N, CA, C and O of each residue as an XYZ file, in Angstrom:
256
protein
N      -7.099      2.379     11.880
C      -6.084      1.704     11.085
C      -6.669      0.571     10.243
O      -5.960     -0.012      9.423
N      -7.916      0.261     10.426
C      -8.501     -0.857      9.685
C      -8.681     -0.544      8.206
O      -8.871     -1.460      7.407
N      -8.626      0.728      7.823
C      -8.808      1.083      6.426
C      -7.504      1.002      5.624
O      -7.504      1.272      4.423
N      -6.402      0.635      6.272
C      -5.129      0.518      5.574
C      -5.027     -0.820      4.851
O      -5.607     -1.816      5.284
N      -4.287     -0.834      3.750
C      -4.024     -2.074      3.027
C      -2.660     -2.581      3.468
O      -1.630     -2.018      3.096
N      -2.655     -3.640      4.257
C      -1.428     -4.183      4.830
C      -0.797     -5.191      3.892
O      -1.492     -5.985      3.257
N       0.526     -5.155      3.806
C       1.297     -6.110      3.002
C       2.195     -6.893      3.944
O       2.914     -6.316      4.759
N       2.148     -8.192      3.826
C       2.953     -9.061      4.674
C       4.326     -9.256      4.043
O       4.458     -9.259      2.819
N       5.327     -9.417      4.865
C       6.682     -9.630      4.398
C       6.769    -10.860      3.505
O       6.113    -11.869      3.765
N       7.572    -10.777      2.462
C       7.774    -11.930      1.579
C       8.572    -13.023      2.285
O       8.600    -14.161      1.816
N       9.222    -12.698      3.409
C       9.969    -13.684      4.182
C       9.066    -14.458      5.132
O       9.509    -15.414      5.768
N       7.809    -14.055      5.233
C       6.867    -14.735      6.108
C       6.445    -16.051      5.472
O       6.002    -16.084      4.323
N       6.585    -17.128      6.224
C       6.202    -18.425      5.662
C       4.773    -18.820      6.023
O       4.280    -19.851      5.565
N       4.115    -18.013      6.834
C       2.737    -18.300      7.195
C       2.596    -19.358      8.280
O       1.481    -19.658      8.706
N       3.718    -19.932      8.737
C       3.661    -20.990      9.742
C       3.392    -20.445     11.144
O       2.873    -21.160     12.000
N       3.739    -19.201     11.375
C       3.559    -18.628     12.706
C       2.908    -17.268     12.636
O       2.740    -16.707     11.553
N       2.537    -16.734     13.794
C       1.842    -15.450     13.813
C       2.767    -14.234     13.762
O       2.283    -13.116     13.586
N       4.092    -14.417     13.911
C       4.975    -13.248     13.985
C       5.442    -12.815     12.602
O       6.522    -13.201     12.156
N       4.654    -12.039     11.949
C       4.985    -11.510     10.634
C       4.925     -9.988     10.682
O       4.030     -9.411     11.299
N       5.876     -9.354     10.032
C       5.842     -7.899      9.919
C       4.935     -7.529      8.753
O       4.976     -8.157      7.695
N       4.126     -6.515      8.958
C       3.234     -6.026      7.915
C       3.439     -4.526      7.764
O       3.660     -3.812      8.742
N       3.363     -4.061      6.514
C       3.550     -2.647      6.207
C       2.363     -2.126      5.416
O       1.746     -2.849      4.634
N       2.059     -0.852      5.639
C       1.036     -0.159      4.849
C       1.565      1.244      4.555
O       1.948      1.972      5.471
N       1.586      1.614      3.295
C       2.065      2.943      2.889
C       0.869      3.853      2.641
O      -0.103      3.470      1.989
N       0.964      5.080      3.184
C      -0.084      6.080      2.983
C       0.586      7.415      2.680
O       1.813      7.510      2.639
N      -0.213      8.422      2.474
C       0.321      9.765      2.283
C       0.957     10.320      3.549
O       1.709     11.293      3.490
N       0.661      9.711      4.695
C       1.213     10.147      5.980
C       2.467      9.390      6.387
O       3.010      9.643      7.462
N       2.932      8.483      5.571
C       4.139      7.732      5.904
C       3.942      6.241      5.747
O       3.060      5.780      5.022
N       4.783      5.501      6.444
C       4.742      4.049      6.400
C       4.322      3.549      7.781
O       4.880      3.960      8.798
N       3.350      2.672      7.801
C       2.835      2.103      9.040
C       3.360      0.674      9.141
O       3.330     -0.074      8.164
N       3.843      0.299     10.327
C       4.427     -1.016     10.544
C       3.739     -1.647     11.746
O       3.494     -0.986     12.755
N       3.431     -2.931     11.625
C       2.855     -3.656     12.750
C       3.304     -5.110     12.694
O       3.799     -5.584     11.671
N       3.126     -5.801     13.799
C       3.396     -7.230     13.880
C       2.047     -7.931     13.831
O       1.109     -7.510     14.509
N       1.934     -8.983     13.048
C       0.629     -9.597     12.812
C      -0.005    -10.173     14.075
O      -1.232    -10.239     14.157
N       0.788    -10.593     15.062
C       0.178    -11.153     16.267
C      -0.234    -10.070     17.275
O      -0.816    -10.382     18.314
N       0.066     -8.799     16.972
C      -0.366     -7.678     17.806
C      -0.763     -6.508     16.893
O      -0.121     -5.457     16.926
N      -1.814     -6.681     16.079
C      -2.145     -5.709     15.034
C      -2.593     -4.334     15.532
O      -2.597     -3.374     14.761
N      -2.966     -4.226     16.796
C      -3.397     -2.915     17.292
C      -2.222     -1.995     17.610
O      -2.415     -0.788     17.758
N      -1.020     -2.533     17.718
C       0.185     -1.730     17.977
C       0.835     -1.367     16.645
O       1.458     -2.212     16.002
N       0.691     -0.119     16.238
C       1.176      0.327     14.930
C       2.179      1.465     15.131
O       1.950      2.382     15.921
N       3.287      1.386     14.405
C       4.307      2.430     14.419
C       4.278      3.117     13.062
O       4.210      2.453     12.028
N       4.330      4.452     13.062
C       4.358      5.191     11.800
C       5.710      5.872     11.678
O       6.228      6.429     12.645
N       6.270      5.822     10.485
C       7.570      6.429     10.220
C       7.579      6.997      8.804
O       6.612      6.852      8.056
N       8.674      7.640      8.454
C       8.828      8.164      7.095
C       9.639      7.171      6.264
O      10.375      6.358      6.823
N       9.515      7.226      4.950
C      10.339      6.353      4.113
C      11.842      6.569      4.360
O      12.609      5.607      4.358
N      12.261      7.808      4.570
C      13.686      8.094      4.796
C      14.172      7.477      6.105
O      15.247      6.879      6.147
N      13.393      7.619      7.164
C      13.790      7.054      8.458
C      13.807      5.529      8.411
O      14.715      4.910      8.964
N      12.830      4.920      7.769
C      12.801      3.468      7.644
C      13.985      2.981      6.816
O      14.601      1.969      7.150
N      14.302      3.690      5.748
C      15.455      3.328      4.924
C      16.757      3.395      5.706
O      17.610      2.518      5.571
N      16.915      4.432      6.526
C      18.108      4.554      7.361
C      18.209      3.426      8.373
O      19.298      2.908      8.618
N      17.084      3.043      8.962
C      17.052      1.946      9.923
C      17.436      0.628      9.253
O      18.231     -0.137      9.799
N      16.880      0.362      8.081
C      17.194     -0.876      7.353
C      18.669     -0.905      6.960
O      19.316     -1.946      7.071
N      19.206      0.229      6.500
C      20.640      0.280      6.147
C      21.514      0.011      7.370
O      22.523     -0.687      7.269
N      21.135      0.558      8.520
C      21.902      0.333      9.746
C      21.897     -1.139     10.142
O      22.915     -1.662     10.596
N      20.775     -1.800      9.976
C      20.702     -3.233     10.278
C      21.576     -4.023      9.313
O      22.351     -4.880      9.736
N      21.455     -3.737      8.011
C      22.204     -4.485      6.998
C      23.712     -4.310      7.129
O      24.469     -5.235      6.834
N      24.151     -3.153      7.561
C      25.594     -2.908      7.678
C      26.147     -3.294      9.042
O      27.354     -3.200      9.264
N      25.281     -3.731      9.964
C      25.738     -4.175     11.268
C      25.986     -3.058     12.271
O      26.564     -3.302     13.330
N      25.563     -1.845     11.961
C      25.800     -0.727     12.878
C      25.036     -0.873     14.190
O      25.384     -0.219     15.173
N      24.015     -1.706     14.228
C      23.236     -1.868     15.457
C      23.623     -3.129     16.225
O      23.033     -3.414     17.267
N      24.593     -3.880     15.739
C      24.968     -5.143     16.375
C      25.520     -4.937     17.793
O      25.375     -5.818     18.641
N      26.136     -3.812     18.054
C      26.786     -3.605     19.343
C      26.004     -2.664     20.250
O      26.568     -2.139     21.211
N      24.744     -2.440     19.978
C      23.967     -1.507     20.789
C      23.411     -2.132     22.060
O      23.028     -1.405     22.977
N      23.357     -3.444     22.142
C      22.799     -4.107     23.337
C      23.903     -4.613     24.230
O      23.631     -5.197     25.279
């Protein structure tokens, strides 16, 4: 995974280590947290888009 070009969230202020980073490849989208860079999740653009829409609309608010 070291050959990927990671992009840090624009919401990251750099004050702490917990930043989400993304890298797009031909195999999908790779997501990791900056304080644990060896743990990487790979997903598709469609699945990530569905997840983000669910968060924005509050569909996941009652899952816990």
